[in-house]
N, C-alpha and C positions, 0 to 999 in steps of 0.2 A: 505493499500499500504506500503510495507517494505521500510524504509527509515532511513539512518543514516546522521545527518548533524553535520560534525567535525569541530571544529574551534580552534584557540588559537595558531596556529603554527606561525612560523616566524623566524626572525633573532635575535640572541642574543650574546653577548659577552661571553667568558668562565667565568664561575662563576656566570652568571646571572640565572634567572628564567623564566619560562613559565608555564602557565596553560592551558592544552588542556581540551576540553570539547567534548562530542559526545551526542547528542539528538537522540533518536530513536523512531521509530513508527511502527506500523504494526504488532507486535507480543506483547506478554504479558512480558512485560519488567522485572517485579519483578520475574519472575520464571527463568529468565536467568542469567548465570554467565556471567558478563561482564569484558572486559580487552582492553589491549593495546599490539600491536606488534609494532615493527619497522624493518625495512630493509634499509640498507645502500647499496650504489653501490657496486656490486662484494662481497657482504656478505649475509650470510644467514639470514633469518627473525629469529628475536628474540623475545620472550616473555618479555615484561617489567613491567607487572603488571596484576593481576587478582582479582575480588571481586566477592563473591558470592551473590546470589539473594537477601538475606536479609541484606547484607553489613557486616556481621559478621565474615567473613574469607576473609584474603586476602593473596597474594603471590607475592614476588618479587624475581628476580634473584639477585645473589651477586654484578653483575655488577651496579646494581641501587639502592640497598637496602640503606636505610638511607638518599638518596636523593630524590626519588621519592616516592608519595603518590597518592594512588588510592582511590576515593570514589565515592558514588553514591547517588542520589537523586530520588527515585522511583516515588515520587509525580510529578517529572518533566521528568521522562523517561531520565535522564541524567547521564552519568558516567564521572567523571574528571580525569585527571592525573596532579597533581602538580608536577612540575620538577624543583628541586633546584640544585645550584651548578653544574651547567652544564658544561660539558666538550666537546672538541672537537670531541670526539668519540661518542657523544650521536647524532651526526647530523644523520638524517635519515628522512625517510618518516615513519610516525606514523599512524597506521591503529587502529580503533576501531573495536571489534569483539564481537559477543553474541554467547553464546554456551548453549545447553539444550540437554541433551542426545546426540545423534548422530547428532543433528542439529548444523551447525555453520553458522553465518551470518557475512559479513565483510562491513566495510565503505570503502570509496574511498582514505582516507589517507589525512593527513594534514603534511606539510613539517616543519622540525624542521633544522635550520642552526645554528651552534655554531662556530663563528670564530671572530677575532679581527677586 
């Protein structure tokens, strides 16, 4: 059964940190590129991190580069997103995704709130 279990979201003050995790099952995790998107109200969905199946290649957009770090543990079927120096504009619903070829799989999302 295909399943994503996302956790780690919550409320944090500007400048704070959160570590999101996504544990997946139901597909060959180590073959899939994994990553995170986010979407804030009335904004377009944005990719915030992507990591190859073997963990050797990562990508970040400029908006989060040097603040966010994506990693994965293939033995645990889990992908992580460490978010540091959070800003108010980072507040959004964060989605875990998996992609291989033309296949794309999505989690339900975990909310991140950044405010005083």
